[in-house]
C-alpha positions, 0 to 999 in steps of 0.5 A: 146851281144855287137857287136864290129867291128874294122877298121885297116888301115895299109898303106896310102890311103888303104881303109877298110870297116867295117859295123855295125848296122846303121853305115858303114864307109870307113876309108882311111889313108891319107898322112899328110902334117906335118913334123915329130915332128908335133903336136897340130893339128886342123881341120876346115871347113870354111863357104865357105866349104873349109877344112884346118888343122893347126899344130905346127912343129919344124923348123930350129933346136933349139927351133924354131917352126912354125905354118903351115896350109894346105888345103884338096882337097876332089877330089884328097883325099890329102893335098895341099902343106903347108904354114907357118903362123908364126914361132918363138922360143917362140911358145907354144906346148900344147896338148889341148890349140892348135892354131885355124883357122876360114874361112869366106864365102869370104875365108878369114882365121883367125889364133890364136896361143900362145907364152910364156910370159917372165919369171919374179921372181914373176911368179908362173908358165909359162903363154902365150898369144895369137897372131892373123893374117889373110890371104886374099889369102887362107893362102899363105900370112899373116898379121903381128902378133898382140896380141889377146887382149891388155887387158890381158897377159894370154890367153888360150883354145881359140875357134874361129869362123867366124860370118855370116857377115864375122867378127871373134869371139874368146872365151877363158879362161883368167887369168887376175884376177889370182894373183898366181897359186891358187889365183884369178879366171879364167874367160871366155872372148870374143872379135871380132878380128881385131877390136877395140871392148873391151873384153867381160866378159862372166863368172867370174869363169870357170874351169881353163884348159878345152877348150872352143868351139864356133859355128856361125849361119846364123842369125848372132848369135853364141853359146859358151860352156865351163866347168864352176866352182861353189864355191863348185867345181862343174864343169859342162858344160854351154853355153852363146849366142852372138846375136845382138852384146851382150852376154847373161847370162850363162846357164847350158847345163849339170847337171852332178854335177861333183865335182873335186878339179882340172881341168880335161883338157877335154873340151866340143865341139859343132857343128851346121848344120843350126839351129840343134846343137850337144854338146859333153862332158866328165864327171866323176861325181860319179867316173863314166867316161862318154861321153854325147851328147845332141842336139838342133833343135833351135840353142841351146835355148833348149837342149834335155836330154843328151845321153851316147855314150861311150863304157864303158871306155872313156877317153874323148877328144871328138869331134862332127859333126852335119850333114844336115840330123839331125844326129850327129857323135861323136868321143872320146878316149876309154881306151884299154886293157893295161895301155898305149893302147887307141883307137879313136871311132866314133858313130852316133846319129840318129834323134830319139836319138838312137845310132849306134854301135861304130866303132874304127877308129884308135889306140892311147895311153893314153899319153897326148902327143897323144893330142886330136883327131879332126873331121871336115866335108868335105862334106854333101850337095850332093847325094854322101856319107857324109865325115869327116876328122879325125886328131890325133897324133901318138907318136913313140919313144917319137916323135910325128907325125900327121896322117889324115883319111878320113872317108866316111859314107855309100854309098847312099841307092838305092833310092839315099838317101845320108844318112843311116837313112834319117829322113822324111821331117817333121824332116829335116831343120828348120820350117818356117811360112810366106806368099807367095808374088810371084810365078815364075814357070819358075825358080821354086821359090817362094818369101816368107815373113817369120818370124824369124827362130832362128839360121838360118835367121832373119824375111825377104822376100827372094826367095826359090826353091820349087818342081814343084808339090808343087809350083803349089799349091801356090798362092800369099797371101797364109799363109804357114807353111813349112820347109827350108834347104840349099842344093847344089843348094841353099835354098829350101822350102818343106813340105808345108802346106797352111792355108786356109785363105788368107791375101793380100800381 
């Protein structure tokens, strides 16, 4: 018998607890900072740890709309006052191709949104292009908007990330090669924003209207995933890597072999914690709707076999968050009992690939106006429970408005572990091989010259914090294998194994 536990939230900031095997959450409805009529929300956790939501809402009457953002205060469990990025009468409100934010480690914010192209007699269908702006003061003031790219007037389904060096990387679908509604090819393009760098062609033929997703790693690289499109109309998930200023050739991530003579408007998502990556996507290959998640421990070079995570009647619209303990949280929309009912579900994928029982987070509808629910990490680095935020669109009487929920995972176990099912040390963090350069017992640190750690950092010499018991076993010149992870107070080296032979510094 399948155990199904449902959370129903009826009042702002009310808390309801529900338990299921290996997953226990508190679901708090947080008062939204958006006005009635708002939609197209997006949640972003910055490289500096800050959490923002962006959305489009009507302003001033008529067709005028504004791109608004607000920061989340995790201590107060509330949104700070909203700020306006830009506004205009030509803003595009699209349930899937939504505005995007990215925040770098210095707190600089980049924003991307879409405006309509002027209509012409030759235009086969409405098109739009991206606009970009940036803020140096955490969203209070913004630079004058400029085009995403000067090379094309048709951009959509963009994803945005902040690279380790502080620059902003955008990946999007581009219709510059299309000659009409059924002519030419939709392409995948990318560029570094706020620079003179040209657009890069990543894939010359992709699915026309599925969102892209991109994630950056601390070694300066990035990984983008998207739905590709073969000559035979097979539309599966592919990936492409950005490293050392160049893009790799596309590689398949999934082999679902979904043949469909049209675009499902249901894109994949990707999330990372260190070098650990989780990718989630929807497919209806062989007329069987499913949601899959695949994980990687080496920044996406190799993905494990995908696990099916849906509850039997998925509509897709997925999101995913990778946690520091190596587990993944995936959300998706599942069909309800009637033709209009649907619900947003959450599931945890454990380190060994096993799945928690799904938990229903909120009700929604099958209407496209309900948009795509968004999930982002609030906190995960201390010993208190990990938290994520969920945003989704509610449509009542034909009018949309945004709802936001704070999802808190199970409280710490008695021994103080911050996760429900913490993995052993040998499964946490990322593997390191290197040589001890010096020991500082007073600060509890060891300086290590280490090899390249894919997705985390290039080969270098740096200091790591080491537990006192392990630090006393080390000496300069020793060759070591171990694991590293970023904790609240910096980078730690643990699970150390010292090679008997020694090498001089």
